LUMMAR-681573 format. One record per residue (C-alpha): z, y, x; residue in three letters. Coordinates in steps of 0.05 Angstrom, whole numbers. Layout:
<up Z, north Y, east X, resn Ala>
...
***
This chain:
<up 2205, north 1222, east 247, resn Met>
<up 2218, north 1269, east 305, resn Pro>
<up 2162, north 1316, east 321, resn Lys>
<up 2133, north 1316, east 391, resn Asn>
<up 2138, north 1380, east 431, resn Ala>
<up 2078, north 1423, east 417, resn Gly>
<up 2056, north 1380, east 358, resn Ala>
<up 2050, north 1412, east 290, resn Lys>
<up 2054, north 1375, east 225, resn Tyr>
<up 1999, north 1393, east 176, resn Gln>
<up 2003, north 1354, east 111, resn Gly>
<up 1982, north 1283, east 129, resn Lys>
<up 1969, north 1295, east 203, resn Tyr>
<up 2002, north 1320, east 267, resn Tyr>
<up 1961, north 1367, east 309, resn Arg>
<up 1963, north 1387, east 382, resn Lys>
<up 1919, north 1432, east 423, resn Arg>
<up 1893, north 1410, east 491, resn Val>
<up 1862, north 1458, east 541, resn Arg>
<up 1790, north 1442, east 559, resn Arg>
<up 1762, north 1449, east 630, resn Pro>
<up 1724, north 1511, east 608, resn Asp>
<up 1789, north 1546, east 587, resn Gly>
<up 1782, north 1536, east 512, resn Gly>
<up 1823, north 1489, east 469, resn Tyr>
<up 1809, north 1425, east 432, resn Ala>
<up 1848, north 1404, east 370, resn Asp>
<up 1873, north 1332, east 368, resn Val>
<up 1900, north 1299, east 304, resn Tyr>
<up 1941, north 1237, east 291, resn Gly>
<up 1977, north 1206, east 231, resn Lys>
<up 2038, north 1194, east 275, resn Thr>
<up 2064, north 1227, east 338, resn Thr>
<up 2052, north 1162, east 376, resn Ala>
<up 1979, north 1161, east 354, resn Glu>
<up 1973, north 1235, east 370, resn Leu>
<up 2000, north 1226, east 441, resn Glu>
<up 1953, north 1168, east 453, resn Glu>
<up 1893, north 1211, east 432, resn Lys>
<up 1918, north 1270, east 474, resn Val>
<up 1924, north 1227, east 536, resn Glu>
<up 1855, north 1198, east 524, resn Asp>
<up 1825, north 1267, east 517, resn Leu>
<up 1860, north 1292, east 580, resn Lys>
<up 1833, north 1232, east 618, resn Arg>
<up 1762, north 1247, east 594, resn Arg>
<up 1769, north 1320, east 614, resn Phe>
<up 1794, north 1299, east 682, resn Ala>
<up 1734, north 1254, east 690, resn Glu>
<up 1687, north 1311, east 673, resn Glu>
<up 1720, north 1355, east 726, resn Glu>
<up 1721, north 1301, east 781, resn Ser>
<up 1655, north 1268, east 763, resn Gly>
<up 1688, north 1200, east 772, resn Val>
<up 1696, north 1153, east 712, resn Ser>
<up 1763, north 1118, east 703, resn Thr>
<up 1731, north 1065, east 659, resn Val>
<up 1744, north 996, east 687, resn Tyr>
<up 1685, north 950, east 700, resn Phe>
<up 1707, north 898, east 650, resn Tyr>
<up 1710, north 953, east 596, resn Gln>
<up 1641, north 980, east 612, resn Tyr>
<up 1609, north 911, east 619, resn Ala>
<up 1637, north 890, east 552, resn Ser>
<up 1607, north 952, east 519, resn Gly>
<up 1541, north 943, east 556, resn Trp>
<up 1536, north 871, east 532, resn Tyr>
<up 1549, north 890, east 460, resn Lys>
<up 1495, north 944, east 462, resn Arg>
<up 1441, north 903, east 496, resn Thr>
<up 1452, north 831, east 472, resn Ser>
<up 1417, north 843, east 404, resn Pro>
<up 1353, north 856, east 443, resn His>
<up 1358, north 794, east 487, resn Met>
<up 1338, north 723, east 476, resn Ser>
<up 1395, north 673, east 466, resn Pro>
<up 1383, north 645, east 536, resn Ala>
<up 1390, north 715, east 567, resn Cys>
<up 1452, north 728, east 526, resn Gln>
<up 1484, north 664, east 550, resn Ala>
<up 1466, north 679, east 623, resn Asn>
<up 1493, north 750, east 622, resn Asn>
<up 1557, north 728, east 587, resn Arg>
<up 1568, north 673, east 638, resn Arg>
<up 1554, north 718, east 698, resn Tyr>
<up 1600, north 774, east 673, resn Ile>
<up 1658, north 729, east 654, resn Asn>
<up 1655, north 676, east 708, resn Asn>
<up 1625, north 710, east 769, resn Val>
<up 1628, north 787, east 767, resn Ile>
<up 1694, north 803, east 732, resn Cys>
<up 1737, north 757, east 775, resn Pro>
<up 1717, north 802, east 834, resn Val>
<up 1710, north 873, east 806, resn Ile>
<up 1733, north 869, east 734, resn Gly>
<up 1796, north 910, east 746, resn Gln>
<up 1762, north 962, east 790, resn Lys>
<up 1744, north 1031, east 764, resn Val>
<up 1669, north 1039, east 755, resn Met>
<up 1664, north 1102, east 797, resn Gly>
<up 1700, north 1069, east 855, resn Glu>
<up 1659, north 1006, east 861, resn Ile>
<up 1619, north 1003, east 926, resn Thr>
<up 1561, north 962, east 953, resn Ser>
<up 1613, north 923, east 993, resn Asp>
<up 1646, north 902, east 928, resn Asp>
<up 1580, north 876, east 903, resn Leu>
<up 1569, north 840, east 969, resn Ala>
<up 1636, north 805, east 956, resn Asp>
<up 1608, north 780, east 890, resn Ile>
<up 1546, north 753, east 923, resn Met>
<up 1589, north 718, east 975, resn Ala>
<up 1621, north 676, east 921, resn Thr>
<up 1553, north 648, east 902, resn Val>
<up 1525, north 640, east 972, resn Ala>
<up 1514, north 566, east 961, resn Gly>
<up 1473, north 577, east 898, resn Lys>
<up 1397, north 575, east 895, resn Ser>
<up 1354, north 637, east 903, resn Arg>
<up 1333, north 635, east 830, resn Ser>
<up 1406, north 634, east 808, resn Tyr>
<up 1423, north 693, east 854, resn Gln>
<up 1362, north 732, east 831, resn Lys>
<up 1384, north 724, east 759, resn Ser>
<up 1455, north 746, east 776, resn Leu>
<up 1430, north 807, east 815, resn Val>
<up 1387, north 826, east 755, resn Ser>
<up 1448, north 827, east 710, resn Thr>
<up 1488, north 868, east 760, resn Ile>
<up 1432, north 918, east 768, resn Lys>
<up 1422, north 926, east 693, resn Gln>
<up 1496, north 942, east 683, resn Ile>
<up 1499, north 994, east 739, resn Phe>
<up 1431, north 1024, east 722, resn Asp>
<up 1456, north 1036, east 651, resn Ala>
<up 1522, north 1065, east 678, resn Ala>
<up 1483, north 1113, east 723, resn Glu>
<up 1437, north 1135, east 666, resn Glu>
<up 1498, north 1148, east 621, resn Ala>
<up 1531, north 1189, east 677, resn Asp>
<up 1589, north 1140, east 680, resn Val>
<up 1578, north 1136, east 756, resn Ile>
<up 1548, north 1185, east 805, resn Arg>
<up 1522, north 1135, east 856, resn Lys>
<up 1492, north 1067, east 839, resn Asn>
<up 1521, north 1015, east 887, resn Pro>
<up 1471, north 962, east 863, resn Ala>
<up 1409, north 1000, east 882, resn Arg>
<up 1396, north 959, east 946, resn Lys>
<up 1428, north 894, east 923, resn Leu>
<up 1385, north 833, east 939, resn Lys>
<up 1390, north 759, east 925, resn Ala>
<up 1398, north 708, east 980, resn Gly>
<up 1401, north 633, east 974, resn Gly>
<up 1351, north 580, east 991, resn Lys>
<up 1284, north 577, east 956, resn Lys>
<up 1283, north 518, east 908, resn Ala>
<up 1249, north 457, east 937, resn Ala>
<up 1179, north 446, east 911, resn Lys>
<up 1178, north 395, east 856, resn Lys>
<up 1122, north 344, east 853, resn Asp>
<up 1094, north 327, east 784, resn Ala>
<up 1096, north 255, east 762, resn Leu>
<up 1037, north 213, east 784, resn Thr>
<up 996, north 176, east 732, resn Arg>
<up 1031, north 112, east 754, resn Glu>
<up 1100, north 143, east 747, resn Gln>
<up 1082, north 171, east 679, resn Glu>
<up 1060, north 101, east 656, resn Ala>
<up 1125, north 71, east 682, resn Val>
<up 1167, north 124, east 646, resn Leu>
<up 1130, north 115, east 580, resn Leu>
<up 1137, north 40, east 584, resn Glu>
<up 1211, north 47, east 600, resn Thr>
<up 1227, north 91, east 540, resn Val>
<up 1182, north 55, east 491, resn Lys>
<up 1219, north 43, east 426, resn Gly>
<up 1280, north 83, east 448, resn Leu>
<up 1304, north 146, east 412, resn Pro>
<up 1286, north 189, east 472, resn Val>
<up 1213, north 166, east 471, resn Glu>
<up 1189, north 221, east 424, resn Leu>
<up 1223, north 275, east 466, resn Phe>
<up 1189, north 249, east 529, resn Val>
<up 1121, north 247, east 497, resn Met>
<up 1128, north 317, east 469, resn Leu>
<up 1148, north 344, east 537, resn Ala>
<up 1092, north 307, east 574, resn Leu>
<up 1036, north 324, east 525, resn Tyr>
<up 1055, north 395, east 503, resn Thr>
<up 1095, north 422, east 562, resn Gly>
<up 1147, north 451, east 513, resn Met>
<up 1215, north 470, east 539, resn Arg>
<up 1275, north 428, east 519, resn Arg>
<up 1301, north 480, east 471, resn Glu>
<up 1232, north 486, east 439, resn Glu>
<up 1226, north 411, east 429, resn Ile>
<up 1295, north 404, east 398, resn Leu>
<up 1281, north 464, east 353, resn Gly>
<up 1213, north 438, east 330, resn Leu>
<up 1208, north 430, east 254, resn Asn>
<up 1159, north 386, east 217, resn Trp>
<up 1132, north 448, east 182, resn Ser>
<up 1104, north 469, east 250, resn Arg>
<up 1068, north 403, east 264, resn Val>
<up 996, north 398, east 240, resn His>
<up 966, north 328, east 249, resn Leu>
<up 904, north 334, east 206, resn Asp>
<up 837, north 367, east 220, resn Gly>
<up 794, north 368, east 282, resn Ser>
<up 846, north 404, east 325, resn Ala>
<up 917, north 375, east 314, resn Pro>
<up 968, north 424, east 340, resn His>
<up 1040, north 448, east 342, resn Ile>
<up 1063, north 519, east 328, resn Asp>
<up 1121, north 538, east 374, resn Val>
<up 1162, north 587, east 333, resn Arg>
<up 1235, north 571, east 342, resn Gln>
<up 1286, north 543, east 391, resn Val>
<up 1350, north 503, east 389, resn Cys>
<up 1409, north 538, east 422, resn Ile>
<up 1476, north 505, east 438, resn Phe>
<up 1523, north 564, east 431, resn Glu>
<up 1593, north 534, east 420, resn Thr>
<up 1622, north 464, east 422, resn Asn>
<up 1552, north 436, east 437, resn Thr>
<up 1533, north 446, east 364, resn Gln>
<up 1460, north 465, east 352, resn Pro>
<up 1435, north 530, east 323, resn Thr>
<up 1361, north 537, east 305, resn Ile>
<up 1335, north 607, east 318, resn Lys>
<up 1266, north 638, east 310, resn Pro>
<up 1273, north 669, east 379, resn Val>
<up 1232, north 641, east 438, resn Pro>
<up 1252, north 649, east 511, resn Lys>
<up 1201, north 705, east 517, resn Thr>
<up 1149, north 736, east 471, resn Asp>
<up 1098, north 690, east 503, resn Ala>
<up 1138, north 631, east 476, resn Gly>
<up 1104, north 642, east 409, resn Trp>
<up 1043, north 599, east 418, resn Arg>
<up 1000, north 544, east 388, resn Thr>
<up 991, north 480, east 429, resn Ile>
<up 936, north 429, east 415, resn Pro>
<up 960, north 357, east 419, resn Ile>
<up 922, north 297, east 448, resn Pro>
<up 909, north 234, east 409, resn Ala>
<up 966, north 192, east 437, resn Gln>
<up 1018, north 243, east 416, resn Leu>
<up 984, north 255, east 349, resn Arg>
<up 988, north 180, east 334, resn Asp>
<up 1061, north 176, east 355, resn Arg>
<up 1079, north 236, east 312, resn Leu>
<up 1043, north 206, east 252, resn Arg>
<up 1084, north 142, east 260, resn Gln>
<up 1147, north 184, east 261, resn Glu>
<up 1125, north 223, east 199, resn Trp>
<up 1110, north 159, east 161, resn Asp>
<up 1180, north 134, east 174, resn Arg>
<up 1213, north 194, east 140, resn Leu>
<up 1239, north 189, east 69, resn Thr>
<up 1207, north 232, east 15, resn Glu>
<up 1269, north 276, east 14, resn Asp>
<up 1265, north 287, east 89, resn Gln>
<up 1192, north 305, east 84, resn Lys>
<up 1206, north 357, east 30, resn Lys>
<up 1263, north 387, east 71, resn Arg>
<up 1218, north 391, east 133, resn Lys>
<up 1274, north 369, east 179, resn Ile>
<up 1271, north 375, east 255, resn Pro>
<up 1222, north 328, east 289, resn Val>
<up 1279, north 302, east 333, resn Ile>
<up 1340, north 295, east 289, resn His>
<up 1404, north 257, east 275, resn Arg>
<up 1410, north 204, east 220, resn Ala>
<up 1427, north 257, east 168, resn Asp>
<up 1366, north 299, east 186, resn Gly>
<up 1404, north 354, east 223, resn Ser>
<up 1386, north 378, east 293, resn Pro>
<up 1413, north 339, east 353, resn Leu>
<up 1478, north 365, east 384, resn Ser>
<up 1479, north 374, east 459, resn Tyr>
<up 1522, north 312, east 468, resn Ser>
<up 1474, north 272, east 424, resn Ala>
<up 1415, north 294, east 467, resn Phe>
<up 1452, north 277, east 530, resn Arg>
<up 1467, north 209, east 501, resn Ser>
<up 1393, north 198, east 488, resn Gln>
<up 1375, north 221, east 558, resn Trp>
<up 1424, north 172, east 589, resn Arg>
<up 1377, north 117, east 567, resn Ser>
<up 1331, north 143, east 623, resn Ile>
<up 1385, north 153, east 676, resn Thr>
<up 1414, north 84, east 662, resn Thr>
<up 1347, north 55, east 682, resn Arg>
<up 1340, north 98, east 744, resn Ser>
<up 1355, north 85, east 818, resn Thr>
<up 1382, north 156, east 819, resn Glu>
<up 1448, north 126, east 793, resn Ser>
<up 1453, north 83, east 856, resn Gly>
<up 1422, north 20, east 827, resn Arg>
<up 1367, north -19, east 860, resn Ala>
<up 1299, north -25, east 828, resn Leu>
<up 1297, north -88, east 786, resn Gly>
<up 1372, north -95, east 783, resn Glu>
<up 1406, north -115, east 718, resn Lys>
<up 1455, north -64, east 691, resn Val>
<up 1523, north -96, east 682, resn Arg>
<up 1543, north -112, east 610, resn Asn>
<up 1475, north -91, east 586, resn Arg>
<up 1408, north -125, east 577, resn Asn>
<up 1374, north -69, east 618, resn Ile>
<up 1331, north -73, east 680, resn Thr>
<up 1326, north -14, east 727, resn Val>
<up 1253, north 7, east 726, resn Thr>
<up 1251, north 80, east 749, resn Ile>
<up 1255, north 97, east 823, resn Asp>
<up 1236, north 171, east 817, resn Phe>
<up 1274, north 231, east 789, resn Pro>
<up 1262, north 250, east 717, resn Val>
<up 1286, north 315, east 683, resn Thr>
<up 1262, north 350, east 621, resn Pro>
<up 1235, north 407, east 663, resn His>
<up 1197, north 358, east 708, resn Leu>
<up 1160, north 332, east 647, resn Leu>
<up 1140, north 404, east 630, resn Arg>
<up 1119, north 415, east 703, resn His>
<up 1076, north 352, east 699, resn Thr>
<up 1040, north 378, east 637, resn Tyr>
<up 1023, north 444, east 670, resn Ile>
<up 1001, north 410, east 734, resn Thr>
<up 954, north 365, east 694, resn Arg>
<up 922, north 428, east 663, resn Leu>
<up 913, north 461, east 731, resn Val>
<up 883, north 399, east 764, resn Leu>
<up 836, north 392, east 704, resn Ala>
<up 811, north 462, east 722, resn Arg>
<up 833, north 493, east 657, resn Val>
<up 825, north 570, east 665, resn Pro>
<up 890, north 599, east 691, resn Met>
<up 896, north 648, east 633, resn Lys>
<up 895, north 589, east 585, resn Arg>
<up 946, north 552, east 627, resn Val>
<up 992, north 613, east 624, resn Gln>
<up 985, north 615, east 548, resn Tyr>
<up 998, north 540, east 537, resn Leu>
<up 1058, north 542, east 585, resn Ala>
<up 1088, north 602, east 549, resn Gly>
<up 1094, north 643, east 613, resn His>
<up 1103, north 717, east 599, resn Ser>
<up 1075, north 738, east 667, resn Asp>
<up 1012, north 708, east 697, resn Pro>
<up 1045, north 717, east 765, resn Ala>
<up 1093, north 661, east 747, resn Ile>
<up 1037, north 612, east 734, resn Thr>
<up 999, north 633, east 796, resn Leu>
<up 1060, north 632, east 842, resn Gln>
<up 1079, north 562, east 823, resn Ile>
<up 1012, north 527, east 812, resn Tyr>
<up 959, north 564, east 853, resn Thr>
<up 970, north 517, east 912, resn Asp>
<up 943, north 460, east 868, resn Leu>
<up 876, north 494, east 857, resn Met>
<up 820, north 466, east 901, resn Glu>
<up 870, north 431, east 946, resn His>
<up 857, north 360, east 921, resn Thr>
<up 822, north 309, east 966, resn Pro>
<up 761, north 313, east 920, resn Glu>
<up 758, north 389, east 932, resn Asp>
<up 769, north 386, east 1007, resn Leu>
<up 727, north 325, east 1026, resn Ile>
<up 664, north 368, east 1032, resn Gly>
<up 699, north 414, east 1082, resn Asp>
<up 724, north 357, east 1125, resn Val>
<up 656, north 322, east 1125, resn Arg>
<up 620, north 386, east 1145, resn Ser>
<up 667, north 391, east 1205, resn Ala>
<up 666, north 318, east 1228, resn Phe>
<up 603, north 289, east 1197, resn Glu>
<up 553, north 347, east 1202, resn Pro>
<up 493, north 301, east 1203, resn Ser>
<up 513, north 274, east 1135, resn Glu>
<up 523, north 340, east 1100, resn Cys>
<up 485, north 402, east 1082, resn Thr>
<up 515, north 460, east 1122, resn Pro>
<up 563, north 502, east 1081, resn Arg>
<up 560, north 577, east 1085, resn Leu>
<up 624, north 617, east 1077, resn Tyr>
<up 628, north 692, east 1066, resn Pro>
***
């Protein structure tokens, strides 16, 4: 094998000396001259970066390394979000740009591609971008952080109204006896997230005693090909919680438990499962949920209409989503004047500001709360004057 100019062969390795920016030399070794030259060029590039202060690492390279370093410390949901933002939103715009040359205008171009998205989506995207460039700045990969003043736009999500008692009764009657019934009841009476319900195992359900409850300790994640993976990782640390269950849910769960075979009881299978006792796949859950959308006017059908080729009557004329059921549960707690700290715990919110921001407007704004104020203004002779600070 021909030796490269300046390279010396020393037993098993070739060696070449490269001048450092401080005037000294660094020895580089390679098993072949090709490997040696590759290492020499890489070292020269690094020395050039040190002198210029500008990194020649491309964004896609740095983002990939950042994801590998940080993902072990993230929840599965955060991992999925960051992976999706990097691959589908950020890299198509700046993936091939050198880290040190990316400007705030480049980041504005990224945000322009998601201008039609909601504010919550954009805030989540901005968080990912800022985390990447903050880490790059701290590691001296870049001198100036272009994401420092980056802000999310988008419209604030429309306020969602919880189901009324009448709507709740219609929904429960509609799903009665269907596979999706148990999911609906768990969401309405525990406020658990979809991934928490689908990850719930019978070993975490306690139906006996004076305070029947559920321990939320794991979630179901759909990572690839819609196949489920049960992980003992909640969305946040606050996701680890114990939720008391009311009588109607306790009775329904007991019916479900009694239907299990002895083998299934020993295996402590998921509460919501397939015929073989395994967790539901994403497609299987969607199939169950279609039993609700099929009966909904949201699909363009009129209330009371018969669904073609099926013995089904449309009964639901209001939107229903898994998250709306959770929202309804939390709303019930707030309107029942449960202390806000307890509401935060039962909802699994990591930050009390989340609970307050969403649900404070429900507190003391019901007609029963406000009737005294209105009467004191318009029916003063009927009321004892109210003194305000």
